[in-house]
Backbone bond lengths (Angstrom), bond angles and torsions (degrees), N, CA, C in turn:
res aa  C-N    CA-C-N  psi(-1)  N-CA   C-N-CA  omega(-1)  CA-C   N-CA-C  phi
1 M - - - 1.453 - - 1.526 107.41 -
2 A 1.310 115.93 132.81 1.463 121.83 -178.95 1.528 110.39 -72.31
3 P 1.336 116.94 148.81 1.466 119.89 179.42 1.528 113.54 -55.83
4 I 1.337 117.80 -34.37 1.471 119.86 179.58 1.527 110.54 -64.83
5 E 1.329 116.73 -35.69 1.465 120.36 177.66 1.530 110.75 -65.59
6 V 1.320 116.02 -41.11 1.463 120.86 179.33 1.528 110.21 -64.18
7 V 1.320 116.63 -44.76 1.467 121.04 -179.68 1.529 110.45 -63.57
8 L 1.335 117.14 -46.39 1.464 120.27 -179.64 1.529 111.24 -64.41
9 A 1.325 117.07 -40.86 1.467 120.31 178.57 1.532 110.52 -64.52
10 A 1.325 116.72 -41.27 1.470 120.34 178.28 1.529 110.85 -64.04
11 L 1.329 116.97 -40.80 1.469 120.48 176.92 1.522 111.23 -62.89
12 L 1.323 116.12 -46.57 1.464 120.36 179.25 1.522 110.83 -57.93
13 I 1.314 116.28 -49.94 1.463 120.22 -177.25 1.530 110.88 -66.93
14 G 1.329 117.20 -39.80 1.466 120.32 179.54 1.519 112.96 -64.32
15 I 1.325 116.79 -46.77 1.466 120.27 179.75 1.526 110.41 -66.61
16 A 1.336 116.62 -42.42 1.464 120.16 178.61 1.529 110.90 -62.71
17 F 1.320 116.97 -36.93 1.463 120.90 177.79 1.528 110.61 -59.87
18 V 1.325 116.14 -49.44 1.473 120.45 -178.93 1.526 110.22 -61.34
19 C 1.333 117.14 -45.89 1.470 120.98 -179.60 1.522 111.43 -62.70
20 D 1.328 116.73 -44.22 1.461 120.71 -176.49 1.523 111.84 -69.02
21 V 1.314 117.39 -39.46 1.462 120.28 179.71 1.531 110.55 -69.45
22 R 1.317 117.24 -38.63 1.471 120.59 -178.71 1.518 113.02 -73.85
23 A 1.340 117.01 -43.65 1.458 119.24 -170.11 1.526 114.21 -126.63
24 M 1.351 117.96 3.50 1.466 122.25 -175.42 1.535 110.16 53.88
25 R 1.328 115.37 40.47 1.461 121.34 -176.91 1.521 109.43 -152.53
26 I 1.326 117.14 139.05 1.465 122.28 174.67 1.528 106.24 -114.07
27 P 1.331 117.51 116.53 1.465 120.70 -173.29 1.533 113.65 -65.04
28 N 1.325 115.44 142.96 1.459 121.39 176.55 1.524 111.55 -61.18
29 K 1.329 117.15 -36.10 1.468 120.48 179.51 1.525 110.79 -58.54
30 L 1.305 116.37 -38.76 1.461 121.20 -179.71 1.526 110.63 -66.15
31 T 1.321 116.79 -52.23 1.464 119.40 -176.56 1.525 111.41 -67.26
32 L 1.313 117.28 -39.26 1.464 120.35 179.11 1.527 111.50 -65.86
33 S 1.326 116.73 -39.61 1.470 120.80 178.90 1.524 111.26 -62.44
34 F 1.313 117.36 -46.14 1.457 120.48 -177.77 1.532 111.63 -75.31
35 F 1.331 117.22 -31.74 1.461 119.65 172.38 1.526 109.69 -60.46
36 S 1.335 115.78 -47.66 1.470 120.84 179.40 1.524 111.38 -62.34
37 A 1.322 116.42 -43.21 1.467 120.54 179.99 1.531 110.61 -61.44
38 G 1.323 117.09 -43.13 1.466 120.37 179.17 1.508 111.86 -64.52
39 L 1.311 116.40 -45.01 1.462 120.19 -179.53 1.527 111.25 -64.61
40 I 1.326 117.34 -45.13 1.471 121.63 179.75 1.526 110.48 -64.62
41 Y 1.323 116.78 -43.69 1.471 120.02 -179.98 1.528 111.03 -59.69
42 H 1.325 116.65 -50.59 1.470 120.14 -176.76 1.524 111.63 -69.52
43 L 1.314 117.38 -35.38 1.461 120.67 176.96 1.521 110.96 -65.32
44 S 1.340 116.64 -42.63 1.466 119.87 -178.99 1.527 112.83 -73.87
45 S 1.322 117.35 -30.58 1.462 118.85 -177.59 1.531 113.02 -87.13
46 D 1.334 118.11 -32.94 1.462 120.26 -175.92 1.522 113.96 -129.22
47 G 1.303 118.20 11.03 1.459 121.21 177.31 1.521 112.46 67.66
48 L 1.322 115.86 -144.19 1.460 120.45 -176.91 1.526 112.59 -65.52
49 S 1.325 117.42 -32.63 1.471 118.29 177.14 1.530 110.26 -67.75
50 G 1.320 117.41 -33.24 1.463 120.82 175.19 1.517 111.81 -67.41
51 A 1.336 116.80 -40.25 1.467 120.63 176.75 1.528 110.37 -64.49
52 A 1.330 116.72 -40.02 1.469 120.80 177.75 1.533 110.15 -64.16
53 F 1.342 116.79 -41.73 1.472 121.87 176.88 1.528 109.88 -57.84
54 S 1.322 116.08 -45.00 1.459 121.57 -178.40 1.529 111.30 -66.82
55 L 1.319 116.65 -46.24 1.465 120.21 -179.15 1.525 112.26 -67.39
56 L 1.320 117.32 -35.17 1.467 120.17 174.55 1.534 110.03 -64.39
57 G 1.327 116.10 -37.64 1.460 120.31 175.48 1.519 112.17 -62.39
58 V 1.334 116.30 -39.37 1.472 120.52 177.24 1.522 110.00 -61.55
59 L 1.323 116.49 -48.29 1.471 120.37 -179.88 1.525 111.63 -61.28
60 A 1.327 116.23 -41.47 1.471 120.45 179.67 1.523 111.16 -66.70
61 G 1.318 117.23 -30.63 1.453 120.04 178.97 1.515 113.55 -80.08
62 V 1.333 116.81 -31.79 1.463 120.88 -173.71 1.526 112.99 -88.68
63 F 1.323 117.54 -49.97 1.459 119.91 -170.48 1.530 114.73 -60.87
64 P 1.322 120.80 -42.84 1.474 117.84 179.31 1.534 113.16 -63.00
65 L 1.334 116.74 -25.94 1.460 119.59 -177.27 1.521 113.52 -88.77
66 L 1.308 117.86 -11.66 1.468 119.41 -179.41 1.524 112.18 -60.45
67 A 1.314 117.04 -39.24 1.469 119.83 178.87 1.526 110.50 -63.33
68 L 1.325 116.78 -44.59 1.473 119.56 178.01 1.516 111.56 -62.92
69 Y 1.326 116.47 -37.56 1.463 120.30 178.41 1.529 110.54 -66.19
70 L 1.330 117.12 -44.62 1.459 120.45 -179.41 1.525 111.91 -65.21
71 L 1.324 117.10 -28.15 1.467 121.50 176.33 1.533 112.18 -87.14
72 K 1.319 115.69 5.11 1.472 123.60 179.67 1.523 112.55 61.91
73 G 1.338 115.54 30.60 1.456 120.45 176.49 1.514 112.01 -83.12
74 I 1.332 116.21 -27.95 1.462 122.06 177.15 1.522 108.16 -139.98
75 G 1.319 115.57 166.56 1.455 120.64 179.27 1.521 111.94 -91.33
76 A 1.317 115.21 167.60 1.464 120.92 179.84 1.526 111.03 -64.33
77 G 1.318 117.42 -30.93 1.467 120.78 178.36 1.514 111.94 -61.28
78 D 1.322 116.88 -36.89 1.463 120.62 177.95 1.528 110.99 -66.30
79 V 1.321 116.06 -38.95 1.472 120.42 178.40 1.527 109.31 -64.08
80 K 1.333 116.38 -47.17 1.464 120.39 -179.26 1.524 111.18 -66.40
81 L 1.324 116.92 -33.83 1.460 120.25 177.31 1.524 110.44 -60.00
82 F 1.327 117.17 -45.79 1.464 119.77 -179.67 1.523 111.65 -69.71
83 G 1.322 117.45 -27.89 1.455 119.78 172.56 1.520 111.01 -65.47
84 A 1.328 116.48 -44.84 1.466 120.69 178.05 1.526 110.90 -65.51
85 L 1.320 117.00 -40.88 1.462 120.54 177.67 1.525 110.23 -61.66
86 G 1.323 116.93 -42.61 1.457 120.83 177.71 1.519 112.50 -62.18
87 A 1.341 116.64 -37.32 1.467 120.22 177.42 1.526 110.96 -63.98
88 L 1.317 117.15 -32.93 1.467 121.56 -179.06 1.524 112.79 -78.88
89 V 1.336 116.46 -47.05 1.465 119.58 -168.22 1.523 114.36 -115.85
90 G 1.323 118.02 -3.08 1.447 120.88 177.85 1.516 113.80 90.82
91 A 1.325 114.42 173.88 1.459 121.75 -173.25 1.529 113.36 -67.80
92 A 1.316 117.43 -45.61 1.472 120.25 -173.10 1.527 111.73 -61.42
93 F 1.323 116.40 -50.42 1.462 118.77 -178.50 1.523 111.18 -69.18
94 S 1.322 117.13 -38.41 1.458 120.89 178.45 1.528 111.12 -60.06
95 L 1.320 116.74 -42.68 1.466 120.47 178.45 1.525 112.34 -68.05
96 Q 1.338 116.55 -35.30 1.467 119.49 175.88 1.525 110.51 -63.39
97 V 1.317 116.26 -46.77 1.472 120.15 178.80 1.522 109.57 -60.71
98 L 1.311 117.03 -42.98 1.461 121.42 179.57 1.526 111.30 -60.68
99 M 1.326 117.02 -46.36 1.460 120.81 -179.64 1.534 111.11 -59.69
100 Y 1.321 116.44 -49.60 1.466 119.30 -179.80 1.523 111.59 -66.34
101 S 1.320 117.32 -35.78 1.466 120.74 179.52 1.526 111.10 -64.44
102 I 1.321 116.83 -41.05 1.463 120.03 178.51 1.528 110.08 -65.92
103 L 1.327 117.33 -39.49 1.469 119.92 177.14 1.526 110.86 -63.66
104 Y 1.338 117.32 -46.45 1.467 120.23 177.37 1.528 111.01 -64.59
105 G 1.328 116.90 -38.55 1.455 120.23 178.24 1.515 112.07 -61.03
106 G 1.329 116.84 -42.17 1.458 120.35 176.20 1.514 112.20 -62.55
107 L 1.329 115.89 -42.92 1.462 120.54 178.00 1.527 111.23 -62.53
108 F 1.330 117.01 -46.99 1.463 120.66 179.08 1.524 110.80 -64.83
109 G 1.332 116.79 -37.29 1.459 120.16 177.78 1.518 112.26 -61.35
110 I 1.318 116.02 -42.16 1.463 119.92 177.65 1.522 110.71 -63.09
111 V 1.324 116.32 -42.79 1.470 120.33 178.78 1.528 110.82 -61.56
112 V 1.329 116.71 -44.34 1.469 120.46 179.78 1.518 110.40 -62.91
113 L 1.328 117.00 -42.91 1.464 119.70 179.32 1.518 112.13 -63.51
114 V 1.309 116.62 -42.88 1.461 120.29 -179.03 1.526 111.04 -66.15
115 M 1.324 116.31 -37.95 1.465 119.96 -177.10 1.529 112.95 -80.31
116 N 1.317 118.58 -14.59 1.452 121.81 -177.68 1.519 110.14 -90.18
117 Q 1.313 116.45 108.57 1.459 120.76 -176.21 1.522 111.51 -68.41
118 T 1.327 117.95 -34.26 1.462 118.60 -178.84 1.523 110.58 -66.08
119 F 1.328 116.73 -34.04 1.461 118.83 176.90 1.525 109.49 -64.40
120 A 1.317 117.23 -42.70 1.462 120.80 179.91 1.534 110.09 -60.38
121 K 1.322 116.26 -40.45 1.470 119.50 178.39 1.524 110.96 -65.54
122 R 1.321 117.20 -42.96 1.469 120.32 179.39 1.527 110.29 -65.06
123 L 1.325 116.56 -37.97 1.455 120.36 178.30 1.522 110.47 -64.23
124 M 1.322 116.49 -39.40 1.465 120.96 178.33 1.525 110.14 -64.46
125 V 1.342 117.54 -44.08 1.462 121.23 178.38 1.520 110.37 -61.77
126 F 1.306 116.44 -42.78 1.462 120.61 178.88 1.523 110.83 -62.37
127 T 1.327 117.10 -44.66 1.468 121.55 -179.06 1.520 110.90 -62.91
128 V 1.327 116.40 -44.23 1.466 120.15 179.10 1.525 110.08 -63.58
129 S 1.345 116.57 -43.75 1.467 118.77 180.00 1.524 110.66 -66.31
130 L 1.301 117.56 -32.98 1.462 121.26 177.94 1.523 110.63 -66.43
131 L 1.322 116.26 -42.17 1.463 119.90 179.70 1.523 111.77 -72.07
132 A 1.326 117.25 -40.60 1.458 121.06 -176.29 1.523 112.40 -74.96
133 L 1.314 116.74 -34.56 1.465 120.31 -174.33 1.515 111.59 -118.06
134 S 1.315 116.69 35.82 1.465 119.67 -172.67 1.527 113.01 -56.80
135 R 1.314 118.22 -28.81 1.465 120.05 -179.21 1.519 112.50 -83.33
136 N 1.309 118.30 -27.27 1.462 121.32 -174.53 1.531 111.94 -117.76
137 L 1.304 117.73 34.75 1.465 120.53 -178.81 1.520 110.04 -75.71
138 H 1.313 115.26 124.86 1.462 121.92 177.25 1.525 108.19 -111.83
139 A 1.304 115.98 179.63 1.466 120.87 178.00 1.520 111.09 -59.80
140 D 1.343 117.43 -24.98 1.466 120.05 179.82 1.521 111.63 -63.60
141 G 1.313 117.91 -20.44 1.460 120.81 178.19 1.515 112.58 -64.81
142 F 1.327 116.88 -19.77 1.456 120.88 179.45 1.523 112.62 -91.00
143 T 1.319 118.25 -6.37 1.462 121.78 -177.31 1.526 112.65 -56.70
144 P 1.345 119.75 -41.70 1.466 117.90 179.23 1.525 113.19 -60.19
145 L 1.327 117.89 -26.83 1.460 119.87 179.89 1.525 112.20 -82.91
146 K 1.328 117.72 -32.98 1.460 121.13 -175.82 1.519 112.54 -81.14
147 K 1.323 117.37 -29.02 1.451 122.02 -175.39 1.533 110.39 -61.44
148 D 1.327 117.17 131.09 1.472 122.77 179.63 1.523 111.09 50.49
149 G 1.312 117.42 55.95 1.457 122.05 -178.54 1.519 112.84 -53.19
150 L 1.291 116.23 146.38 1.452 122.06 -179.88 1.520 109.29 -82.48
151 R 1.320 116.00 134.37 1.461 120.76 179.88 1.520 108.85 -138.20
152 F 1.317 114.95 151.24 1.458 120.32 170.45 1.516 107.42 -145.79
153 P 1.333 116.82 153.11 1.475 119.09 -179.75 1.528 110.71 -63.91
154 F 1.322 116.26 127.47 1.468 121.10 -178.19 1.525 111.12 -63.01
155 M 1.326 117.28 -24.90 1.464 120.29 179.73 1.526 111.43 -62.32
156 I 1.319 117.96 -21.31 1.463 120.82 175.62 1.528 109.60 -63.83
157 A 1.316 116.84 -27.45 1.466 121.23 176.93 1.526 112.05 -93.02
158 V 1.336 117.30 -26.61 1.461 120.36 -176.92 1.528 111.32 -70.93
159 V 1.320 117.56 -39.23 1.471 119.77 -178.92 1.532 111.24 -59.44
160 P 1.332 119.74 -54.34 1.469 117.26 177.33 1.529 112.46 -66.07
161 G 1.348 117.13 -28.23 1.460 119.86 176.16 1.519 111.54 -63.77
162 A 1.334 116.83 -41.64 1.468 121.20 178.81 1.530 110.73 -68.48
163 I 1.319 116.60 -40.33 1.466 120.14 179.09 1.530 110.01 -64.27
164 T 1.329 116.89 -43.63 1.458 120.83 179.07 1.527 110.57 -63.01
165 A 1.334 116.41 -43.69 1.473 119.58 178.56 1.528 110.48 -60.70
166 C 1.311 117.55 -40.70 1.470 120.76 178.00 1.526 111.28 -63.84
167 C 1.306 116.44 -39.39 1.466 119.88 -178.52 1.524 112.37 -66.01
168 F 1.331 117.05 -29.35 1.453 120.14 -178.70 1.524 113.60 -97.00
169 M 1.313 117.37 1.36 1.462 120.49 178.11 1.519 110.71 -74.80
170 R 1.302 116.03 144.11 1.472 119.69 173.42 1.511 110.61 -70.92
171 E 1.313 116.06 -30.45 1.466 121.33 -175.63 1.528 112.11 -97.10
172 W 1.318 118.19 26.29 1.464 120.85 178.57 1.524 108.54 -48.83
173 P 1.326 118.23 120.00 1.471 121.06 -169.01 1.526 114.01 -64.26
174 F 1.315 117.83 -16.51 1.460 119.46 -176.75 1.514 112.44 -105.44
175 N 1.333 117.65 11.31 1.467 120.84 179.14 1.527 113.32 -82.06
176 G 1.300 117.23 -0.53 1.463 121.20 175.56 1.437 113.27 76.17
């Protein structure tokens, strides 16, 4: 991976982190700008094969996250962010970052759930209602779990995911 790709990816992730933590939103201008920069860079440096590399990276970044988006597990900004990241650094690195980000996201999610006392209370109410009304359980039995759902910015997981992916890359730019 070229140093310019690393710098652009770090800028994208850093700016998206600040935006997501502050407003739980990643602006379209940000993702579109970096998508364009990645596509233009690869097209100008490697021609049509560079454009194909960039577009394959976009597909690799977007498609795995569509299911999570449709299940309302992540926002559309996160999907577009990984598309822009894929345009910059290609499919392989984008998928590595995605894999580590999902692992960190799961870990952070567990921590948030454990630390949230109201969730524990809702879980207890749900468990009691499940045991008491096991024969007549309706969708309303899940209401205590859905009410005031717990959320955190996915970028909190993407930053360590990107750092971890960089650490395990063969082409880590600072390995000399």
